[in-house]
C-alpha positions as CSV (number, residue, x, y, z in Angstrom):
1,M,-20.5,3.5,24.8
2,S,-17.5,1.9,23.1
3,P,-17.3,-1.7,22.1
4,A,-14.7,-2.2,24.8
5,D,-17.3,-1.5,27.4
6,T,-19.8,-4.0,26.2
7,P,-18.3,-7.5,25.9
8,P,-18.0,-9.5,23.9
9,Y,-15.7,-7.5,21.7
10,K,-13.4,-8.8,18.9
11,L,-9.7,-8.3,18.9
12,A,-7.7,-8.5,15.7
13,I,-3.9,-9.1,15.8
14,V,-2.0,-8.2,12.6
15,T,1.5,-9.7,12.2
16,P,3.8,-9.1,9.2
17,C,6.1,-12.1,8.6
18,F,9.3,-12.2,6.6
19,N,11.4,-15.4,7.1
20,E,10.0,-16.1,10.6
21,A,9.4,-19.9,10.2
22,S,11.5,-20.8,13.2
23,G,9.6,-18.7,15.7
24,L,6.1,-18.4,14.2
25,E,4.5,-21.3,16.2
26,E,5.8,-20.0,19.5
27,F,4.5,-16.5,18.6
28,V,1.0,-17.9,17.9
29,R,1.0,-20.0,21.0
30,R,1.8,-17.1,23.3
31,T,-0.6,-14.8,21.4
32,K,-3.4,-17.3,21.7
33,S,-2.7,-17.6,25.4
34,V,-3.1,-13.8,25.8
35,C,-6.4,-14.0,23.9
36,A,-7.6,-16.8,26.2
37,Q,-6.8,-14.7,29.2
38,L,-8.9,-11.8,27.7
39,G,-11.7,-14.2,27.0
40,C,-12.7,-12.3,23.8
41,A,-13.4,-13.2,20.2
42,H,-10.2,-12.8,18.2
43,E,-8.4,-13.3,14.9
44,I,-4.7,-13.4,14.1
45,V,-3.8,-12.1,10.7
46,L,-0.4,-13.4,9.5
47,V,0.9,-11.5,6.5
48,N,3.5,-13.5,4.6
49,D,5.7,-10.8,2.9
50,G,7.4,-12.9,0.3
51,S,9.4,-15.0,2.7
52,R,12.1,-17.2,1.3
53,D,12.0,-19.8,4.0
54,A,9.1,-22.1,5.2
55,T,7.1,-19.2,6.8
56,L,4.1,-19.6,4.5
57,Q,4.0,-23.4,5.0
58,V,4.1,-23.0,8.8
59,A,1.5,-20.2,8.7
60,L,-0.8,-22.4,6.6
61,G,-0.3,-25.3,8.9
62,L,-1.4,-23.1,11.9
63,A,-4.4,-21.7,10.0
64,A,-5.6,-25.2,9.0
65,K,-5.9,-26.1,12.7
66,D,-7.4,-22.8,13.9
67,P,-10.2,-20.9,12.0
68,A,-9.2,-17.8,14.0
69,I,-6.0,-17.5,12.0
70,R,-6.0,-15.9,8.6
71,V,-3.0,-16.0,6.3
72,V,-2.5,-13.2,3.8
73,N,0.1,-14.2,1.2
74,L,1.6,-11.4,-0.7
75,L,2.8,-12.0,-4.3
76,R,6.3,-10.9,-3.4
77,N,8.2,-9.0,-0.7
78,F,6.8,-5.5,-0.5
79,G,8.4,-4.4,2.8
80,H,7.3,-4.3,6.4
81,Q,5.1,-1.2,6.2
82,S,3.3,-2.5,3.2
83,A,2.7,-5.9,4.8
84,V,1.3,-4.1,7.9
85,T,-1.0,-2.2,5.6
86,A,-2.2,-5.4,4.0
87,G,-3.0,-6.8,7.4
88,L,-4.9,-3.7,8.4
89,D,-7.0,-3.9,5.3
90,V,-8.0,-7.5,6.1
91,A,-8.4,-7.2,9.9
92,D,-11.9,-7.3,11.3
93,G,-12.0,-6.3,14.9
94,D,-13.3,-3.6,17.3
95,A,-9.6,-3.1,18.1
96,V,-6.5,-4.0,16.1
97,V,-3.0,-4.8,17.5
98,L,0.1,-4.5,15.4
99,I,2.9,-6.7,16.5
100,D,5.9,-8.4,14.9
101,A,6.4,-12.2,15.0
102,D,10.0,-12.1,16.4
103,L,8.8,-11.9,20.0
104,Q,10.9,-8.9,20.8
105,D,7.7,-7.2,21.6
106,P,6.1,-9.6,24.2
107,P,2.5,-10.5,23.3
108,E,1.7,-10.4,27.0
109,V,1.8,-6.6,26.9
110,I,-1.4,-6.7,24.8
111,L,-3.2,-7.3,28.1
112,E,-2.1,-3.8,29.3
113,M,-3.0,-2.3,25.9
114,V,-6.5,-3.7,26.0
115,A,-6.9,-2.3,29.6
116,A,-5.8,1.1,28.3
117,W,-8.3,0.9,25.4
118,Q,-11.1,-0.1,27.8
119,A,-10.2,2.9,29.9
120,G,-10.9,5.2,26.9
121,A,-7.7,5.3,24.8
122,D,-8.0,5.4,21.1
123,V,-4.4,4.2,20.7
124,A,-2.2,2.3,23.2
125,Y,1.4,2.2,21.9
126,G,4.2,0.3,23.3
127,Q,7.1,2.4,24.6
128,R,10.4,0.6,25.2
129,R,12.1,1.0,28.6
130,T,14.9,-1.3,27.7
131,R,16.1,-3.0,24.4
132,A,17.7,-6.3,25.3
133,G,19.7,-8.1,22.6
134,E,20.4,-4.9,20.5
135,T,23.7,-3.3,20.0
136,R,24.6,0.0,21.6
137,F,25.0,1.5,18.2
138,K,21.4,0.6,17.2
139,V,20.0,1.9,20.5
140,F,22.0,5.1,20.2
141,T,21.0,5.7,16.5
142,A,17.4,4.9,17.3
143,K,17.4,7.6,20.1
144,I,19.0,10.1,17.7
145,F,16.4,9.3,15.0
146,Y,13.3,9.8,17.1
147,R,14.5,13.0,18.6
148,L,15.6,14.3,15.2
149,L,12.2,13.3,13.7
150,R,10.3,15.1,16.5
151,G,12.3,18.2,15.8
152,L,11.6,18.1,12.1
153,T,7.9,17.3,12.1
154,K,4.7,18.9,13.5
155,S,3.4,15.5,14.6
156,P,4.5,14.7,18.2
157,I,5.8,11.2,17.4
158,P,6.6,9.5,20.7
159,A,10.3,8.5,21.3
160,D,11.4,4.9,21.7
161,T,8.3,3.4,20.1
162,G,7.8,1.1,17.2
163,D,4.7,-0.2,15.4
164,F,3.7,-2.3,18.4
165,R,0.4,-0.8,19.4
166,L,-3.4,-1.3,19.8
167,M,-5.8,1.0,17.8
168,N,-9.6,1.3,18.0
169,R,-11.7,0.7,14.9
170,H,-12.1,4.4,14.1
171,V,-8.3,4.9,13.9
172,V,-7.8,1.8,11.8
173,D,-10.5,3.0,9.3
174,V,-8.8,6.3,9.0
175,L,-5.4,4.5,8.4
176,R,-7.1,2.4,5.7
177,S,-8.1,5.5,3.9
178,M,-4.5,6.8,3.8
179,R,-2.9,5.2,0.7
180,E,0.4,7.0,0.4
181,R,3.1,5.0,-1.2
182,H,6.0,5.6,1.3
183,R,4.5,4.7,4.6
184,F,5.6,5.4,8.2
185,I,2.8,3.7,10.2
186,R,3.7,5.0,13.6
187,G,3.8,8.6,12.3
188,M,0.5,8.1,10.5
189,V,-1.1,6.9,13.6
190,T,0.2,9.9,15.6
191,W,-1.1,12.2,12.8
192,V,-4.6,10.8,13.2
193,G,-4.8,12.0,16.8
194,G,-7.2,11.0,19.5
195,K,-6.3,9.9,22.9
196,Q,-3.0,8.1,22.6
197,V,-1.4,6.6,25.7
198,A,2.0,4.9,26.3
199,V,2.3,1.4,27.6
200,P,5.9,1.0,28.9
201,Y,7.6,-2.5,28.4
202,D,11.0,-4.1,28.2
203,R,11.9,-5.3,24.7
204,Q,13.3,-8.8,24.5
205,P,15.9,-10.4,22.3
206,R,14.7,-12.1,19.1
207,F,13.3,-15.6,19.8
208,A,14.8,-17.0,16.6
209,G,16.1,-15.8,13.2
210,E,17.9,-12.7,12.2
211,T,17.0,-9.0,12.3
212,K,15.2,-7.7,9.2
213,Y,16.5,-4.2,9.7
214,P,20.3,-4.0,8.9
215,L,21.9,-0.6,8.8
216,A,21.0,0.0,5.1
217,K,17.3,-0.7,5.7
218,M,17.3,1.4,8.9
219,F,18.7,4.4,6.9
220,S,16.1,3.9,4.2
221,F,13.3,3.7,6.7
222,A,14.5,6.8,8.5
223,L,14.6,8.7,5.1
224,D,11.1,7.6,4.4
225,A,9.9,8.8,7.8
226,I,11.5,12.2,7.5
227,T,10.5,12.9,3.9
228,S,6.9,11.6,4.6
229,F,6.3,13.9,7.5
230,S,8.5,16.9,7.1
231,V,9.5,19.6,4.5
232,V,12.1,21.0,6.9
233,P,15.0,19.5,4.8
234,L,13.8,21.6,1.9
235,R,13.7,24.7,4.0
236,L,17.1,24.0,5.4
237,V,18.5,24.0,1.9
238,T,17.0,27.5,1.4
239,Y,18.4,28.7,4.6
240,L,21.8,27.3,3.8
241,A,21.7,28.9,0.3
242,L,20.8,32.3,1.9
243,T,23.6,32.0,4.5
244,I,26.2,31.2,1.8
245,I,25.1,34.1,-0.3
246,L,25.3,36.4,2.7
247,L,28.8,35.1,3.6
248,A,29.9,35.5,-0.1
249,C,28.7,39.1,-0.1
250,V,30.6,39.9,3.2
251,A,33.7,38.2,1.8
252,A,33.4,40.2,-1.4
253,A,33.1,43.5,0.5
254,L,36.1,42.7,2.7
255,V,38.2,41.8,-0.4
256,F,37.1,45.1,-2.0
257,V,38.1,47.1,1.1
258,V,41.4,45.4,1.5
259,K,42.2,45.9,-2.2
260,L,41.6,49.6,-1.9
261,I,43.9,49.8,1.1
262,N,46.6,47.6,-0.3
263,P,46.4,46.6,-3.9
264,H,49.2,44.1,-3.5
265,Y,48.0,42.4,-0.3
266,F,46.5,39.3,-2.0
267,I,48.8,36.8,-3.6
268,P,47.1,34.9,-6.5
269,G,46.7,31.2,-5.7
270,Y,44.8,28.2,-6.8
271,P,44.2,26.3,-3.5
272,S,41.6,28.7,-2.2
273,I,39.8,28.7,-5.5
274,V,39.7,25.0,-5.7
275,I,38.4,24.7,-2.1
276,M,35.6,27.2,-2.8
277,I,34.6,25.4,-6.0
278,V,34.5,22.0,-4.2
279,F,32.6,23.5,-1.2
280,F,29.9,25.2,-3.3
281,G,29.7,22.2,-5.6
282,G,29.0,20.0,-2.7
283,V,26.3,22.3,-1.3
284,Q,24.6,22.3,-4.7
285,L,24.7,18.6,-5.1
286,L,23.3,18.2,-1.5
287,A,20.5,20.6,-2.3
288,L,19.7,18.7,-5.6
289,G,19.8,15.4,-3.7
290,I,17.3,16.5,-1.1
291,I,15.0,18.0,-3.8
292,G,15.4,14.8,-5.8
293,E,14.2,12.7,-2.9
294,Y,11.0,14.6,-2.7
295,L,10.5,14.7,-6.5
296,G,11.1,10.9,-6.6
297,R,8.4,10.3,-4.0
298,M,6.0,12.6,-5.9
299,Y,6.8,10.6,-9.1
300,E,6.0,7.3,-7.4
301,A,2.8,8.7,-5.9
302,I,1.6,9.9,-9.3
303,K,2.0,6.5,-10.8
304,A,-0.5,5.3,-8.2
305,R,0.7,1.7,-8.2
306,P,-0.7,-0.6,-5.5
307,I,1.0,-0.7,-2.1
308,Y,0.9,-4.5,-2.2
309,I,-0.5,-7.3,-4.2
310,V,-2.3,-10.3,-2.5
311,E,-1.9,-13.8,-3.9
312,Q,-4.6,-15.3,-1.7
313,V,-6.1,-15.0,1.7
314,Y,-6.2,-18.4,3.5
315,Q,-8.5,-19.5,6.3
316,S,-10.0,-22.7,7.7
317,H,-13.7,-23.3,6.9
318,D,-15.5,-26.5,8.0
319,G,-12.2,-28.2,8.8
320,R,-10.5,-27.5,5.5
321,L,-8.1,-24.7,4.5
322,V,-9.6,-22.4,1.8
323,G,-7.8,-19.9,-0.2
324,R,-9.7,-16.8,-1.4
325,V,-8.5,-14.6,-4.2
326,P,-9.3,-10.9,-3.8
327,P,-11.9,-9.5,-6.2
328,R,-10.5,-8.6,-9.7
329,G,-8.7,-5.2,-9.6
330,T,-8.7,-5.1,-5.8
331,T,-5.4,-4.5,-4.0
332,G,-6.6,-2.2,-1.3
333,P,-9.1,-2.8,1.5
334,F,-11.2,-6.0,0.8
């Protein structure tokens, strides 16, 4: 019998925060309302990912009033996926929900996710029906990205999904054991397997603040996702090289035949030579670039630096806010 079948169970909600001071109180209010409707024990883990605004102060103010709120303060900005990892390492619950603080993913959808978990799902992931407040360009590129990713990888990563999801304790424990440097959480969860079900919902505009994923970050995130879950780009380079070699052999044979038939047919010229040099040079640089991406990731993995560094974990005890420093040398699960 699963913990979901025998109340009371504990629900942990992990939320990475980067410059979310203006909307954090509203996010916590709505999330607490959902937990009250569920009637379960709960905790909210707010991970401050090196925010430059008053996010930490707002989060500490909320934690001081509510012992169910824990604040994980990272030493600097490590990025969204690393902040999510820090929250997962701290979260203590029979089920863990990942959700951003910008309220684009409505906390009320958690009710449906918990229902899916209670019905036997290991993972209940949010799948966007609509994406209000986002440009057509972003919606279009997101669709292309997910379909490209599914074509390149062996993991059936669902389309139109983000990190918004509920996972049972077993899936979370497996994720905590996966310490790769370049992280793509939604792909890692899919790789774990188990019964994973979609919970359709309508994505909302940001409650406050600005998007944390401009075009450059979106491209970098997509690159991490593809190189973390697929070696197809490397194979494509091999196929491209073989194709070019074949075409070059065919062209050489044609030139030889034509030269035998009419020795004066070809007029010497530099344009064609320059075009060929530029083309093949571009192909070689592209191949080196793709190989370099993989080698760079291997180099960073070999260094084995921590995914994140925690300054302190704050929580209210006996009416006062207490900051706990992780044990010496500890940067992973604690």
